[in-house]
N, C-alpha and C positions, 0 to 999 in steps of 0.2 A: 503493499498499501505506500503511495504519495503522501505523505503527511508534511506539511509546513507547519514549522513553529516559529513564530516569532511575534516581536514584541515592538510597539510603536509609540512616537513620542514629539510632541511640538518640539521646535527649534526657538531658543531664546536669543541669539545673534547668528552673523555670517561667517565666524570663524572654522566652519567645515568647509567654505572656499578653498580657503589657505592649506588647510590639512588633506584635502582629498587629492589622489593620484589621477584620477580620471573622472571627464563627465561627457556624459552621452544625451542627445535628444532623445526624446521617446512621445510615440504618437499612439492613443490606443482608443479603441472603440468596443462597445458591448454587443455580442450579439444577442444574448438574454442576461438581464440584471435580476432575476429573480434570487430572492434571499436563499432560497435551498440549490440553486445552482447558478453559478456565473460562467458564461462564456466570453472570452475575452480575445481579441485579437491585437498585437501589439507588434509596430515597426519601431525597433531601435537601431535606427541608422540604416545599417546596411544588412541588417538581418530581420525576421519576425519570425512570429511566434502565434500559435492558438493554445489557451487555455483554459481549463476546466477549472474551476473551484466548487467545493461543497459547501457544507453549513458548519459554521465556526463553531466550538464548542462553547461551554457557557462563559470563560474566561475571556474568549474571544482571541486567545493564545494561538489556537492550532485547529486546522481543517484540511480537508484530501484538495492535494493539487495534482492535476496532469497538465502535462505542456509537452508541446510538439513544435518543433521548428518546421517554419515553412517558408516557401519564397516568397520574398517582398512583392513581386508580383498578384500571386495569390490573396496576400494580405489585405494588398489595395482593392482588389475587387471585393474581397468579404468586409471591408471597411465602407463600403457603398452600402451595405445589408446593414450595417449597426445601426441600433437605437440611438435616438438624438443624444447629442452631447458627447462629442470626441473628446479626450481629455490630451491636453500636451503639456511636456514637462521637461524639467533638466532634472538628470539624476546625478548625483556625485557619488562619489565611492571614497570610504575614509578608513583604511585596516588601522584597528588599534588592538597590538596584541593577537587573539586569536579568530577575533571577529571583525567583519566588514561593514559597517555600517552604510546603508543606502538611503541617501539624503534627496526628497524629489520637491523640488521647486516648480510648482506649479504655475503655469502661464494661463493666458485668454481668461476663461469667467470664474477660473479658481487662482489668479493671481493675487499673491500677498500671502497665501497658505504655502508652509514649509514641514513637512515631515519627514522624522527619520525612521527606518526599520532597521532592525537588527534581526536575523534568523538565527534562531538557538538548537540546540539538539533536545533538550529536553525543558518543560515550562520552568523547572528550577535552577536550571545555568546560571551562574552568577559569572556576569559581565562587566568591564570596567566602564562607565559612562563618562563620554566625551562631555567637555566643558559646555559644549551647545546644546545638550539635550535640556528641553523643560518638562513640562506636564506630559504624563502619560496617558497615552490615546488609546490603548490596546482594547479591543473589543467595543468601542465607541464607534457604530455603524456608520455614523455621518462623516467618519474620516473614510472610510471604504471607496475607494477610486470610482466603483460600479455606482454608489452613490451621489458621489462628487458628478457624474455626469449627468445625474437628475436634477441635484438641487447643489447648484456651485455655490462657490465660497463667498461669491459678490453678493449671493442672495442672503447671506446670513444676516439675523439679526442681531 
């Protein structure tokens, strides 16, 4: 079984930019954003992926994830079938000891929102928190990309 275990945090400052070793542009759409199953198409520069995610556990820390690389051409065709609200963002990568923090700086209707994720091996795994991490939002569904495509950050009150 493919199980994704991760924690999410809001960002308090932009120090992550100078600490990152890589930055990539991402565009993603959702063929299905039902909370019981999300089907996502993602283009990361010159690569593309089709991803299916299941329901999160009660804590929001883990859920089933299946991903397959597809051609960028296939992804562009599938993007045309996606629900309204394509997500655009820059993803920064920052390695701190044994963990890689992926920091998403959202663009477009979600401009101003910055979220960091760290994948862990189990729910109780300890990791060093970089100085830019703020409030934890793991399990808060409004921060899921599939929800940000429907209710973008610019519309939050």
